[in-house]
C-alpha positions as protocol buffer text, in pm:
chain_id: "A"
residue {
  index: 1
  type: UNK
  ca { x: 0 y: 0 z: 0 }
}
residue {
  index: 2
  type: UNK
  ca { x: 131 y: 346 z: -90 }
}
residue {
  index: 3
  type: UNK
  ca { x: 45 y: 696 z: 23 }
}
residue {
  index: 4
  type: UNK
  ca { x: 14 y: 993 z: -211 }
}
residue {
  index: 5
  type: UNK
  ca { x: 356 y: 1047 z: -365 }
}
residue {
  index: 6
  type: UNK
  ca { x: 438 y: 676 z: -373 }
}
residue {
  index: 7
  type: UNK
  ca { x: 575 y: 617 z: -22 }
}
residue {
  index: 8
  type: UNK
  ca { x: 477 y: 275 z: 111 }
}
residue {
  index: 9
  type: UNK
  ca { x: 232 y: 275 z: 400 }
}
residue {
  index: 10
  type: UNK
  ca { x: 249 y: 22 z: 682 }
}
residue {
  index: 11
  type: UNK
  ca { x: 16 y: -32 z: 976 }
}
residue {
  index: 12
  type: UNK
  ca { x: 145 y: 48 z: 1323 }
}
residue {
  index: 13
  type: UNK
  ca { x: 31 y: -109 z: 1647 }
}
residue {
  index: 14
  type: UNK
  ca { x: -297 y: -267 z: 1744 }
}
residue {
  index: 15
  type: UNK
  ca { x: -478 y: 46 z: 1630 }
}
residue {
  index: 16
  type: UNK
  ca { x: -348 y: -27 z: 1278 }
}
residue {
  index: 17
  type: UNK
  ca { x: -245 y: 332 z: 1221 }
}
residue {
  index: 18
  type: UNK
  ca { x: -139 y: 391 z: 858 }
}
residue {
  index: 19
  type: UNK
  ca { x: 212 y: 535 z: 875 }
}
residue {
  index: 20
  type: UNK
  ca { x: 429 y: 610 z: 576 }
}
residue {
  index: 21
  type: UNK
  ca { x: 758 y: 420 z: 566 }
}
residue {
  index: 22
  type: UNK
  ca { x: 936 y: 754 z: 610 }
}
residue {
  index: 23
  type: UNK
  ca { x: 808 y: 984 z: 882 }
}
residue {
  index: 24
  type: UNK
  ca { x: 885 y: 1347 z: 959 }
}
residue {
  index: 25
  type: UNK
  ca { x: 1083 y: 1394 z: 1279 }
}
residue {
  index: 26
  type: UNK
  ca { x: 976 y: 1742 z: 1384 }
}
residue {
  index: 27
  type: UNK
  ca { x: 1250 y: 1830 z: 1634 }
}
residue {
  index: 28
  type: UNK
  ca { x: 1396 y: 2047 z: 1359 }
}
residue {
  index: 29
  type: UNK
  ca { x: 1081 y: 2261 z: 1361 }
}
residue {
  index: 30
  type: UNK
  ca { x: 1171 y: 2360 z: 1717 }
}
residue {
  index: 31
  type: UNK
  ca { x: 1501 y: 2516 z: 1614 }
}
residue {
  index: 32
  type: UNK
  ca { x: 1724 y: 2217 z: 1683 }
}
residue {
  index: 33
  type: UNK
  ca { x: 2092 y: 2323 z: 1655 }
}
residue {
  index: 34
  type: UNK
  ca { x: 2002 y: 2662 z: 1501 }
}
residue {
  index: 35
  type: UNK
  ca { x: 1702 y: 2898 z: 1475 }
}
residue {
  index: 36
  type: UNK
  ca { x: 1448 y: 2820 z: 1203 }
}
residue {
  index: 37
  type: UNK
  ca { x: 1206 y: 3079 z: 1070 }
}
residue {
  index: 38
  type: UNK
  ca { x: 832 y: 3024 z: 1039 }
}
residue {
  index: 39
  type: UNK
  ca { x: 839 y: 3051 z: 660 }
}
residue {
  index: 40
  type: UNK
  ca { x: 1117 y: 2796 z: 620 }
}
residue {
  index: 41
  type: UNK
  ca { x: 948 y: 2559 z: 864 }
}
residue {
  index: 42
  type: UNK
  ca { x: 626 y: 2583 z: 663 }
}
residue {
  index: 43
  type: UNK
  ca { x: 810 y: 2531 z: 333 }
}
residue {
  index: 44
  type: UNK
  ca { x: 981 y: 2222 z: 473 }
}
residue {
  index: 45
  type: UNK
  ca { x: 651 y: 2075 z: 588 }
}
residue {
  index: 46
  type: UNK
  ca { x: 494 y: 2157 z: 252 }
}
residue {
  index: 47
  type: UNK
  ca { x: 776 y: 1975 z: 73 }
}
residue {
  index: 48
  type: UNK
  ca { x: 728 y: 1674 z: 300 }
}
residue {
  index: 49
  type: UNK
  ca { x: 354 y: 1668 z: 235 }
}
residue {
  index: 50
  type: UNK
  ca { x: 402 y: 1698 z: -141 }
}
residue {
  index: 51
  type: UNK
  ca { x: 650 y: 1409 z: -125 }
}
residue {
  index: 52
  type: UNK
  ca { x: 387 y: 1188 z: 36 }
}
residue {
  index: 53
  type: UNK
  ca { x: 497 y: 1189 z: 401 }
}
residue {
  index: 54
  type: UNK
  ca { x: 192 y: 1143 z: 622 }
}
residue {
  index: 55
  type: UNK
  ca { x: 339 y: 1060 z: 962 }
}
residue {
  index: 56
  type: UNK
  ca { x: 466 y: 1345 z: 1180 }
}
residue {
  index: 57
  type: UNK
  ca { x: 630 y: 1304 z: 1521 }
}
residue {
  index: 58
  type: UNK
  ca { x: 666 y: 1597 z: 1759 }
}
residue {
  index: 59
  type: UNK
  ca { x: 694 y: 1669 z: 2133 }
}
residue {
  index: 60
  type: UNK
  ca { x: 665 y: 1957 z: 2381 }
}
residue {
  index: 61
  type: UNK
  ca { x: 1040 y: 1918 z: 2434 }
}
residue {
  index: 62
  type: UNK
  ca { x: 1115 y: 2024 z: 2077 }
}
residue {
  index: 63
  type: UNK
  ca { x: 1166 y: 2398 z: 2096 }
}
residue {
  index: 64
  type: UNK
  ca { x: 957 y: 2419 z: 2417 }
}
residue {
  index: 65
  type: UNK
  ca { x: 636 y: 2384 z: 2216 }
}
residue {
  index: 66
  type: UNK
  ca { x: 745 y: 2560 z: 1898 }
}
residue {
  index: 67
  type: UNK
  ca { x: 752 y: 2236 z: 1698 }
}
residue {
  index: 68
  type: UNK
  ca { x: 396 y: 2148 z: 1797 }
}
residue {
  index: 69
  type: UNK
  ca { x: 272 y: 2500 z: 1722 }
}
residue {
  index: 70
  type: UNK
  ca { x: 427 y: 2505 z: 1374 }
}
residue {
  index: 71
  type: UNK
  ca { x: 309 y: 2154 z: 1290 }
}
residue {
  index: 72
  type: UNK
  ca { x: -42 y: 2240 z: 1410 }
}
residue {
  index: 73
  type: UNK
  ca { x: -60 y: 2549 z: 1191 }
}
residue {
  index: 74
  type: UNK
  ca { x: 51 y: 2349 z: 889 }
}
residue {
  index: 75
  type: UNK
  ca { x: -198 y: 2067 z: 943 }
}
residue {
  index: 76
  type: UNK
  ca { x: -491 y: 2300 z: 1014 }
}
residue {
  index: 77
  type: UNK
  ca { x: -631 y: 2277 z: 660 }
}
residue {
  index: 78
  type: UNK
  ca { x: -551 y: 1908 z: 604 }
}
residue {
  index: 79
  type: UNK
  ca { x: -823 y: 1642 z: 644 }
}
residue {
  index: 80
  type: UNK
  ca { x: -780 y: 1488 z: 989 }
}
residue {
  index: 81
  type: UNK
  ca { x: -794 y: 1134 z: 858 }
}
residue {
  index: 82
  type: UNK
  ca { x: -518 y: 1192 z: 605 }
}
residue {
  index: 83
  type: UNK
  ca { x: -220 y: 1192 z: 845 }
}
residue {
  index: 84
  type: UNK
  ca { x: -89 y: 1041 z: 1167 }
}
residue {
  index: 85
  type: UNK
  ca { x: 56 y: 1253 z: 1448 }
}
residue {
  index: 86
  type: UNK
  ca { x: 247 y: 1145 z: 1755 }
}
residue {
  index: 87
  type: UNK
  ca { x: 350 y: 1361 z: 2046 }
}
residue {
  index: 88
  type: UNK
  ca { x: 490 y: 1295 z: 2391 }
}
residue {
  index: 89
  type: UNK
  ca { x: 433 y: 1351 z: 2762 }
}
residue {
  index: 90
  type: UNK
  ca { x: 680 y: 1375 z: 3048 }
}
residue {
  index: 91
  type: UNK
  ca { x: 779 y: 1741 z: 3030 }
}
residue {
  index: 92
  type: UNK
  ca { x: 554 y: 2036 z: 3113 }
}
residue {
  index: 93
  type: UNK
  ca { x: 621 y: 2380 z: 2971 }
}
residue {
  index: 94
  type: UNK
  ca { x: 604 y: 2685 z: 3195 }
}
residue {
  index: 95
  type: UNK
  ca { x: 664 y: 3056 z: 3120 }
}
residue {
  index: 96
  type: UNK
  ca { x: 1012 y: 3184 z: 3196 }
}
residue {
  index: 97
  type: UNK
  ca { x: 1019 y: 3507 z: 3396 }
}
residue {
  index: 98
  type: UNK
  ca { x: 1376 y: 3601 z: 3308 }
}
residue {
  index: 99
  type: UNK
  ca { x: 1527 y: 3730 z: 2983 }
}
residue {
  index: 100
  type: UNK
  ca { x: 1444 y: 3525 z: 2675 }
}
residue {
  index: 101
  type: UNK
  ca { x: 1814 y: 3482 z: 2600 }
}
residue {
  index: 102
  type: UNK
  ca { x: 1846 y: 3270 z: 2913 }
}
residue {
  index: 103
  type: UNK
  ca { x: 1657 y: 2980 z: 2758 }
}
residue {
  index: 104
  type: UNK
  ca { x: 1824 y: 2982 z: 2416 }
}
residue {
  index: 105
  type: UNK
  ca { x: 2033 y: 2677 z: 2343 }
}
residue {
  index: 106
  type: UNK
  ca { x: 1883 y: 2467 z: 2623 }
}
residue {
  index: 107
  type: UNK
  ca { x: 1881 y: 2105 z: 2501 }
}
residue {
  index: 108
  type: UNK
  ca { x: 2015 y: 2232 z: 2169 }
}
residue {
  index: 109
  type: UNK
  ca { x: 1711 y: 2440 z: 2063 }
}
residue {
  index: 110
  type: UNK
  ca { x: 1737 y: 2802 z: 1947 }
}
residue {
  index: 111
  type: UNK
  ca { x: 1492 y: 3076 z: 1856 }
}
residue {
  index: 112
  type: UNK
  ca { x: 1238 y: 2929 z: 2095 }
}
residue {
  index: 113
  type: UNK
  ca { x: 955 y: 3082 z: 2300 }
}
residue {
  index: 114
  type: UNK
  ca { x: 1040 y: 3213 z: 2647 }
}
residue {
  index: 115
  type: UNK
  ca { x: 951 y: 2893 z: 2831 }
}
residue {
  index: 116
  type: UNK
  ca { x: 1128 y: 2623 z: 3029 }
}
residue {
  index: 117
  type: UNK
  ca { x: 1070 y: 2250 z: 3067 }
}
residue {
  index: 118
  type: UNK
  ca { x: 970 y: 2082 z: 3394 }
}
residue {
  index: 119
  type: UNK
  ca { x: 997 y: 1704 z: 3407 }
}
residue {
  index: 120
  type: UNK
  ca { x: 670 y: 1545 z: 3522 }
}
residue {
  index: 121
  type: UNK
  ca { x: 574 y: 1178 z: 3481 }
}
residue {
  index: 122
  type: UNK
  ca { x: 277 y: 1192 z: 3717 }
}
residue {
  index: 123
  type: UNK
  ca { x: -74 y: 1108 z: 3604 }
}
residue {
  index: 124
  type: UNK
  ca { x: -184 y: 1469 z: 3646 }
}
residue {
  index: 125
  type: UNK
  ca { x: 125 y: 1583 z: 3457 }
}
residue {
  index: 126
  type: UNK
  ca { x: 47 y: 1349 z: 3168 }
}
residue {
  index: 127
  type: UNK
  ca { x: -308 y: 1482 z: 3145 }
}
residue {
  index: 128
  type: UNK
  ca { x: -195 y: 1842 z: 3154 }
}
residue {
  index: 129
  type: UNK
  ca { x: 84 y: 1782 z: 2905 }
}
residue {
  index: 130
  type: UNK
  ca { x: -146 y: 1616 z: 2655 }
}
residue {
  index: 131
  type: UNK
  ca { x: -413 y: 1883 z: 2694 }
}
residue {
  index: 132
  type: UNK
  ca { x: -159 y: 2156 z: 2628 }
}
residue {
  index: 133
  type: UNK
  ca { x: -16 y: 1965 z: 2330 }
}
residue {
  index: 134
  type: UNK
  ca { x: -362 y: 1933 z: 2179 }
}
residue {
  index: 135
  type: UNK
  ca { x: -408 y: 2308 z: 2209 }
}
residue {
  index: 136
  type: UNK
  ca { x: -73 y: 2380 z: 2047 }
}
residue {
  index: 137
  type: UNK
  ca { x: -150 y: 2132 z: 1769 }
}
residue {
  index: 138
  type: UNK
  ca { x: -508 y: 2251 z: 1726 }
}
residue {
  index: 139
  type: UNK
  ca { x: -636 y: 1892 z: 1744 }
}
residue {
  index: 140
  type: UNK
  ca { x: -902 y: 1714 z: 1948 }
}
residue {
  index: 141
  type: UNK
  ca { x: -702 y: 1391 z: 1960 }
}
residue {
  index: 142
  type: UNK
  ca { x: -362 y: 1253 z: 1868 }
}
residue {
  index: 143
  type: UNK
  ca { x: -290 y: 917 z: 1714 }
}
residue {
  index: 144
  type: UNK
  ca { x: 5 y: 818 z: 1933 }
}
residue {
  index: 145
  type: UNK
  ca { x: 129 y: 942 z: 2270 }
}
residue {
  index: 146
  type: UNK
  ca { x: 476 y: 839 z: 2384 }
}
residue {
  index: 147
  type: UNK
  ca { x: 607 y: 864 z: 2738 }
}
residue {
  index: 148
  type: UNK
  ca { x: 917 y: 1071 z: 2668 }
}
residue {
  index: 149
  type: UNK
  ca { x: 1253 y: 970 z: 2822 }
}
residue {
  index: 150
  type: UNK
  ca { x: 1119 y: 809 z: 3143 }
}
residue {
  index: 151
  type: UNK
  ca { x: 1456 y: 656 z: 3238 }
}
residue {
  index: 152
  type: UNK
  ca { x: 1509 y: 858 z: 3555 }
}
residue {
  index: 153
  type: UNK
  ca { x: 1144 y: 833 z: 3663 }
}
residue {
  index: 154
  type: UNK
  ca { x: 1052 y: 476 z: 3573 }
}
residue {
  index: 155
  type: UNK
  ca { x: 840 y: 389 z: 3875 }
}
residue {
  index: 156
  type: UNK
  ca { x: 635 y: 707 z: 3851 }
}
residue {
  index: 157
  type: UNK
  ca { x: 590 y: 670 z: 3476 }
}
residue {
  index: 158
  type: UNK
  ca { x: 481 y: 307 z: 3514 }
}
residue {
  index: 159
  type: UNK
  ca { x: 256 y: 365 z: 3812 }
}
residue {
  index: 160
  type: UNK
  ca { x: 104 y: 705 z: 3733 }
}
residue {
  index: 161
  type: UNK
  ca { x: 148 y: 837 z: 3378 }
}
residue {
  index: 162
  type: UNK
  ca { x: 103 y: 510 z: 3191 }
}
residue {
  index: 163
  type: UNK
  ca { x: -234 y: 416 z: 3352 }
}
residue {
  index: 164
  type: UNK
  ca { x: -369 y: 759 z: 3258 }
}
residue {
  index: 165
  type: UNK
  ca { x: -264 y: 714 z: 2896 }
}
residue {
  index: 166
  type: UNK
  ca { x: -409 y: 364 z: 2893 }
}
residue {
  index: 167
  type: UNK
  ca { x: -743 y: 508 z: 3009 }
}
residue {
  index: 168
  type: UNK
  ca { x: -731 y: 781 z: 2745 }
}
residue {
  index: 169
  type: UNK
  ca { x: -666 y: 516 z: 2482 }
}
residue {
  index: 170
  type: UNK
  ca { x: -974 y: 324 z: 2599 }
}
residue {
  index: 171
  type: UNK
  ca { x: -1176 y: 648 z: 2575 }
}
residue {
  index: 172
  type: UNK
  ca { x: -1052 y: 718 z: 2222 }
}
residue {
  index: 173
  type: UNK
  ca { x: -866 y: 1039 z: 2311 }
}
residue {
  index: 174
  type: UNK
  ca { x: -546 y: 876 z: 2186 }
}
residue {
  index: 175
  type: UNK
  ca { x: -510 y: 591 z: 1939 }
}
residue {
  index: 176
  type: UNK
  ca { x: -194 y: 423 z: 2065 }
}
residue {
  index: 177
  type: UNK
  ca { x: 34 y: 451 z: 2368 }
}
residue {
  index: 178
  type: UNK
  ca { x: 407 y: 389 z: 2385 }
}
residue {
  index: 179
  type: UNK
  ca { x: 748 y: 498 z: 2507 }
}
residue {
  index: 180
  type: UNK
  ca { x: 995 y: 721 z: 2322 }
}
residue {
  index: 181
  type: UNK
  ca { x: 1360 y: 696 z: 2424 }
}
residue {
  index: 182
  type: UNK
  ca { x: 1716 y: 630 z: 2312 }
}
residue {
  index: 183
  type: UNK
  ca { x: 1758 y: 350 z: 2567 }
}
residue {
  index: 184
  type: UNK
  ca { x: 1657 y: -16 z: 2553 }
}
residue {
  index: 185
  type: UNK
  ca { x: 1625 y: -155 z: 2909 }
}
residue {
  index: 186
  type: UNK
  ca { x: 1347 y: 79 z: 3021 }
}
residue {
  index: 187
  type: UNK
  ca { x: 1121 y: 28 z: 2718 }
}
residue {
  index: 188
  type: UNK
  ca { x: 1175 y: -347 z: 2757 }
}
residue {
  index: 189
  type: UNK
  ca { x: 1031 y: -318 z: 3105 }
}
residue {
  index: 190
  type: UNK
  ca { x: 725 y: -136 z: 2970 }
}
residue {
  index: 191
  type: UNK
  ca { x: 677 y: -408 z: 2709 }
}
residue {
  index: 192
  type: UNK
  ca { x: 687 y: -673 z: 2981 }
}
residue {
  index: 193
  type: UNK
  ca { x: 470 y: -497 z: 3241 }
}
residue {
  index: 194
  type: UNK
  ca { x: 218 y: -294 z: 3038 }
}
residue {
  index: 195
  type: UNK
  ca { x: 6 y: -309 z: 2726 }
}
residue {
  index: 196
  type: UNK
  ca { x: 195 y: -54 z: 2516 }
}
residue {
  index: 197
  type: UNK
  ca { x: 121 y: -54 z: 2143 }
}
residue {
  index: 198
  type: UNK
  ca { x: 450 y: 74 z: 2008 }
}
residue {
  index: 199
  type: UNK
  ca { x: 788 y: 223 z: 2092 }
}
residue {
  index: 200
  type: UNK
  ca { x: 993 y: 503 z: 1941 }
}
residue {
  index: 201
  type: UNK
  ca { x: 1355 y: 392 z: 1968 }
}
residue {
  index: 202
  type: UNK
  ca { x: 1618 y: 648 z: 1871 }
}
residue {
  index: 203
  type: UNK
  ca { x: 1973 y: 556 z: 1775 }
}
residue {
  index: 204
  type: UNK
  ca { x: 1965 y: 199 z: 1906 }
}
residue {
  index: 205
  type: UNK
  ca { x: 1898 y: 18 z: 1580 }
}
residue {
  index: 206
  type: UNK
  ca { x: 2131 y: 167 z: 1324 }
}
residue {
  index: 207
  type: UNK
  ca { x: 2425 y: 61 z: 1109 }
}
residue {
  index: 208
  type: UNK
  ca { x: 2650 y: 151 z: 1404 }
}
residue {
  index: 209
  type: UNK
  ca { x: 2446 y: 46 z: 1706 }
}
residue {
  index: 210
  type: UNK
  ca { x: 2196 y: -239 z: 1703 }
}
residue {
  index: 211
  type: UNK
  ca { x: 2165 y: -272 z: 2079 }
}
residue {
  index: 212
  type: UNK
  ca { x: 1786 y: -293 z: 2049 }
}
residue {
  index: 213
  type: UNK
  ca { x: 1820 y: -623 z: 1861 }
}
residue {
  index: 214
  type: UNK
  ca { x: 1965 y: -809 z: 2159 }
}
residue {
  index: 215
  type: UNK
  ca { x: 1667 y: -811 z: 2395 }
}
residue {
  index: 216
  type: UNK
  ca { x: 1415 y: -541 z: 2313 }
}
residue {
  index: 217
  type: UNK
  ca { x: 1317 y: -631 z: 1957 }
}
residue {
  index: 218
  type: UNK
  ca { x: 1273 y: -1005 z: 2024 }
}
residue {
  index: 219
  type: UNK
  ca { x: 1056 y: -914 z: 2321 }
}
residue {
  index: 220
  type: UNK
  ca { x: 851 y: -680 z: 2101 }
}
residue {
  index: 221
  type: UNK
  ca { x: 803 y: -960 z: 1849 }
}
residue {
  index: 222
  type: UNK
  ca { x: 673 y: -1186 z: 2124 }
}
residue {
  index: 223
  type: UNK
  ca { x: 435 y: -922 z: 2259 }
}
residue {
  index: 224
  type: UNK
  ca { x: 318 y: -774 z: 1928 }
}
residue {
  index: 225
  type: UNK
  ca { x: 470 y: -430 z: 1989 }
}
residue {
  index: 226
  type: UNK
  ca { x: 575 y: -230 z: 1684 }
}
residue {
  index: 227
  type: UNK
  ca { x: 872 y: 5 z: 1651 }
}
residue {
  index: 228
  type: UNK
  ca { x: 916 y: 356 z: 1515 }
}
residue {
  index: 229
  type: UNK
  ca { x: 1284 y: 376 z: 1423 }
}
residue {
  index: 230
  type: UNK
  ca { x: 1447 y: 714 z: 1486 }
}
residue {
  index: 231
  type: UNK
  ca { x: 1796 y: 858 z: 1508 }
}
residue {
  index: 232
  type: UNK
  ca { x: 1902 y: 640 z: 1216 }
}
residue {
  index: 233
  type: UNK
  ca { x: 2198 y: 867 z: 1136 }
}
residue {
  index: 234
  type: UNK
  ca { x: 2316 y: 859 z: 1501 }
}
residue {
  index: 235
  type: UNK
  ca { x: 2302 y: 1242 z: 1507 }
}
residue {
  index: 236
  type: UNK
  ca { x: 2489 y: 1280 z: 1178 }
}
residue {
  index: 237
  type: UNK
  ca { x: 2778 y: 1035 z: 1161 }
}
residue {
  index: 238
  type: UNK
  ca { x: 2587 y: 806 z: 925 }
}
residue {
  index: 239
  type: UNK
  ca { x: 2496 y: 1097 z: 702 }
}
residue {
  index: 240
  type: UNK
  ca { x: 2839 y: 1256 z: 661 }
}
residue {
  index: 241
  type: UNK
  ca { x: 3123 y: 1059 z: 828 }
}
residue {
  index: 242
  type: UNK
  ca { x: 3391 y: 1326 z: 822 }
}
residue {
  index: 243
  type: UNK
  ca { x: 3617 y: 1473 z: 1090 }
}
residue {
  index: 244
  type: UNK
  ca { x: 3414 y: 1626 z: 1371 }
}
residue {
  index: 245
  type: UNK
  ca { x: 3094 y: 1443 z: 1277 }
}
residue {
  index: 246
  type: UNK
  ca { x: 2862 y: 1388 z: 1574 }
}
residue {
  index: 247
  type: UNK
  ca { x: 2755 y: 1056 z: 1717 }
}
residue {
  index: 248
  type: UNK
  ca { x: 2464 y: 1066 z: 1962 }
}
residue {
  index: 249
  type: UNK
  ca { x: 2499 y: 1444 z: 2008 }
}
residue {
  index: 250
  type: UNK
  ca { x: 2874 y: 1440 z: 2082 }
}
residue {
  index: 251
  type: UNK
  ca { x: 3186 y: 1423 z: 1868 }
}
residue {
  index: 252
  type: UNK
  ca { x: 3218 y: 1072 z: 1727 }
}
residue {
  index: 253
  type: UNK
  ca { x: 3501 y: 861 z: 1872 }
}
residue {
  index: 254
  type: UNK
  ca { x: 3770 y: 771 z: 1623 }
}
residue {
  index: 255
  type: UNK
  ca { x: 3682 y: 401 z: 1602 }
}
residue {
  index: 256
  type: UNK
  ca { x: 3320 y: 478 z: 1509 }
}
residue {
  index: 257
  type: UNK
  ca { x: 3428 y: 737 z: 1255 }
}
residue {
  index: 258
  type: UNK
  ca { x: 3653 y: 478 z: 1089 }
}
residue {
  index: 259
  type: UNK
  ca { x: 3375 y: 220 z: 1094 }
}
residue {
  index: 260
  type: UNK
  ca { x: 3127 y: 461 z: 934 }
}
residue {
  index: 261
  type: UNK
  ca { x: 3382 y: 544 z: 666 }
}
residue {
  index: 262
  type: UNK
  ca { x: 3433 y: 173 z: 592 }
}
residue {
  index: 263
  type: UNK
  ca { x: 3057 y: 126 z: 563 }
}
residue {
  index: 264
  type: UNK
  ca { x: 3043 y: 425 z: 328 }
}
residue {
  index: 265
  type: UNK
  ca { x: 3315 y: 272 z: 110 }
}
residue {
  index: 266
  type: UNK
  ca { x: 3118 y: -53 z: 74 }
}
residue {
  index: 267
  type: UNK
  ca { x: 2809 y: 150 z: -14 }
}
residue {
  index: 268
  type: UNK
  ca { x: 3003 y: 335 z: -282 }
}
residue {
  index: 269
  type: UNK
  ca { x: 3104 y: 6 z: -443 }
}
residue {
  index: 270
  type: UNK
  ca { x: 2734 y: -70 z: -483 }
}
residue {
  index: 271
  type: UNK
  ca { x: 2647 y: 282 z: -604 }
}
residue {
  index: 272
  type: UNK
  ca { x: 2442 y: 341 z: -289 }
}
residue {
  index: 273
  type: UNK
  ca { x: 2476 y: 646 z: -66 }
}
residue {
  index: 274
  type: UNK
  ca { x: 2549 y: 597 z: 300 }
}
residue {
  index: 275
  type: UNK
  ca { x: 2231 y: 790 z: 383 }
}
residue {
  index: 276
  type: UNK
  ca { x: 2022 y: 554 z: 170 }
}
residue {
  index: 277
  type: UNK
  ca { x: 2170 y: 252 z: 348 }
}
residue {
  index: 278
  type: UNK
  ca { x: 2121 y: 412 z: 690 }
}
residue {
  index: 279
  type: UNK
  ca { x: 1754 y: 482 z: 617 }
}
residue {
  index: 280
  type: UNK
  ca { x: 1693 y: 137 z: 467 }
}
residue {
  index: 281
  type: UNK
  ca { x: 1865 y: -64 z: 741 }
}
residue {
  index: 282
  type: UNK
  ca { x: 1613 y: -29 z: 1029 }
}
residue {
  index: 283
  type: UNK
  ca { x: 1313 y: -116 z: 813 }
}
residue {
  index: 284
  type: UNK
  ca { x: 1463 y: -456 z: 736 }
}
residue {
  index: 285
  type: UNK
  ca { x: 1374 y: -570 z: 1087 }
}
residue {
  index: 286
  type: UNK
  ca { x: 1017 y: -703 z: 1103 }
}
residue {
  index: 287
  type: UNK
  ca { x: 920 y: -503 z: 1412 }
}
residue {
  index: 288
  type: UNK
  ca { x: 1017 y: -166 z: 1258 }
}
residue {
  index: 289
  type: UNK
  ca { x: 715 y: -21 z: 1081 }
}
residue {
  index: 290
  type: UNK
  ca { x: 841 y: 328 z: 995 }
}
residue {
  index: 291
  type: UNK
  ca { x: 1161 y: 531 z: 1011 }
}
residue {
  index: 292
  type: UNK
  ca { x: 1176 y: 896 z: 1118 }
}
residue {
  index: 293
  type: UNK
  ca { x: 1414 y: 1150 z: 971 }
}
residue {
  index: 294
  type: UNK
  ca { x: 1464 y: 1506 z: 1087 }
}
residue {
  index: 295
  type: UNK
  ca { x: 1443 y: 1769 z: 811 }
}
residue {
  index: 296
  type: UNK
  ca { x: 1497 y: 2144 z: 836 }
}
residue {
  index: 297
  type: UNK
  ca { x: 1477 y: 2251 z: 472 }
}
residue {
  index: 298
  type: UNK
  ca { x: 1292 y: 2150 z: 155 }
}
residue {
  index: 299
  type: UNK
  ca { x: 1627 y: 2034 z: 13 }
}
residue {
  index: 300
  type: UNK
  ca { x: 1673 y: 1797 z: 307 }
}
residue {
  index: 301
  type: UNK
  ca { x: 1325 y: 1659 z: 244 }
}
residue {
  index: 302
  type: UNK
  ca { x: 1410 y: 1595 z: -119 }
}
residue {
  index: 303
  type: UNK
  ca { x: 1741 y: 1433 z: -24 }
}
residue {
  index: 304
  type: UNK
  ca { x: 1574 y: 1198 z: 222 }
}
residue {
  index: 305
  type: UNK
  ca { x: 1297 y: 1110 z: -21 }
}
residue {
  index: 306
  type: UNK
  ca { x: 1554 y: 1031 z: -289 }
}
residue {
  index: 307
  type: UNK
  ca { x: 1747 y: 819 z: -39 }
}
residue {
  index: 308
  type: UNK
  ca { x: 1447 y: 609 z: 68 }
}
residue {
  index: 309
  type: UNK
  ca { x: 1344 y: 556 z: -293 }
}
residue {
  index: 310
  type: UNK
  ca { x: 1692 y: 451 z: -405 }
}
residue {
  index: 311
  type: UNK
  ca { x: 1728 y: 75 z: -461 }
}
residue {
  index: 312
  type: UNK
  ca { x: 1955 y: -98 z: -210 }
}
residue {
  index: 313
  type: UNK
  ca { x: 2070 y: -436 z: -339 }
}
residue {
  index: 314
  type: UNK
  ca { x: 2083 y: -739 z: -115 }
}
residue {
  index: 315
  type: UNK
  ca { x: 2446 y: -777 z: -212 }
}
residue {
  index: 316
  type: UNK
  ca { x: 2528 y: -462 z: -14 }
}
residue {
  index: 317
  type: UNK
  ca { x: 2406 y: -619 z: 309 }
}
residue {
  index: 318
  type: UNK
  ca { x: 2590 y: -940 z: 228 }
}
residue {
  index: 319
  type: UNK
  ca { x: 2915 y: -752 z: 170 }
}
residue {
  index: 320
  type: UNK
  ca { x: 2875 y: -549 z: 489 }
}
residue {
  index: 321
  type: UNK
  ca { x: 2817 y: -871 z: 680 }
}
residue {
  index: 322
  type: UNK
  ca { x: 3118 y: -1038 z: 518 }
}
residue {
  index: 323
  type: UNK
  ca { x: 3341 y: -749 z: 625 }
}
residue {
  index: 324
  type: UNK
  ca { x: 3206 y: -754 z: 980 }
}
residue {
  index: 325
  type: UNK
  ca { x: 3036 y: -418 z: 939 }
}
residue {
  index: 326
  type: UNK
  ca { x: 2680 y: -512 z: 1028 }
}
residue {
  index: 327
  type: UNK
  ca { x: 2600 y: -485 z: 1399 }
}
residue {
  index: 328
  type: UNK
  ca { x: 2551 y: -812 z: 1581 }
}
residue {
  index: 329
  type: UNK
  ca { x: 2194 y: -940 z: 1567 }
}
residue {
  index: 330
  type: UNK
  ca { x: 2094 y: -727 z: 1271 }
}
residue {
  index: 331
  type: UNK
  ca { x: 2104 y: -977 z: 987 }
}
residue {
  index: 332
  type: UNK
  ca { x: 1730 y: -1035 z: 946 }
}
residue {
  index: 333
  type: UNK
  ca { x: 1507 y: -1089 z: 643 }
}
residue {
  index: 334
  type: UNK
  ca { x: 1376 y: -783 z: 464 }
}
residue {
  index: 335
  type: UNK
  ca { x: 1017 y: -680 z: 541 }
}
residue {
  index: 336
  type: UNK
  ca { x: 792 y: -759 z: 247 }
}
residue {
  index: 337
  type: UNK
  ca { x: 447 y: -656 z: 371 }
}
């Protein structure tokens, strides 16, 4: 099944949400790494829509609400049944009384509103967070709500926030409930102890780090939990593996830089870009239903669309495996449905 523009559509979670194989990671709309103007944000979203992307992931954390506000304005004239939106709970946004400059650059976001984040994984906090997200998005419901980065508040998130989201799912206020994180042990606990529909796992199933394949993904297969793959470039190293390239938001260590460069060389032999391989890799695992990519400009949208549409021969994966360049546990059959 394909969406407008030819992107394949897969069904996510027990709610069978139709998500395009490439989703729009909207952290960039919140001014991640550098300020982003309203017009450029709108143009980027317009390019994504025209290319057929119909799944958009955002969060209050992204630009202290700016990402949600911009995404909501863009979607305001789109039929509600024509797209899927996920957002997150776990951080409340409160006005900042001091100078606006004081909050610039916090968590890597610039050009943001004069607000600060307050971590809150309580039940009341989840309700308030979702209500405020709906207002920023201009929606009466969201398709997926993820508990965002609950690692340092696991017991509260399990005992308070999750039951509230489970109730809202039963009431139809949200379609699916999950956890969004760049860790693996905590979401594994949620899969074991709750009835989550899906997980957003960032950076832990990539060409450089397949830690999610060891325990988490097999557990998800057993429990029928689907995965949204994110952070597939590991912050940039798998997009452009040059000196100073970042890996998980810090400068890449030398051994990972060399490994990424070796992977890129194998890709070149097969006339495949490293970005195309990095985007294709997660979707080969049967639990991964869609892959998110962050995009700040229309050109980046076009580059990512070209990358996901580029053919990646099976021989590439075989050669990477033969040279010991595929992460352990990642050699799985390609998804065909």
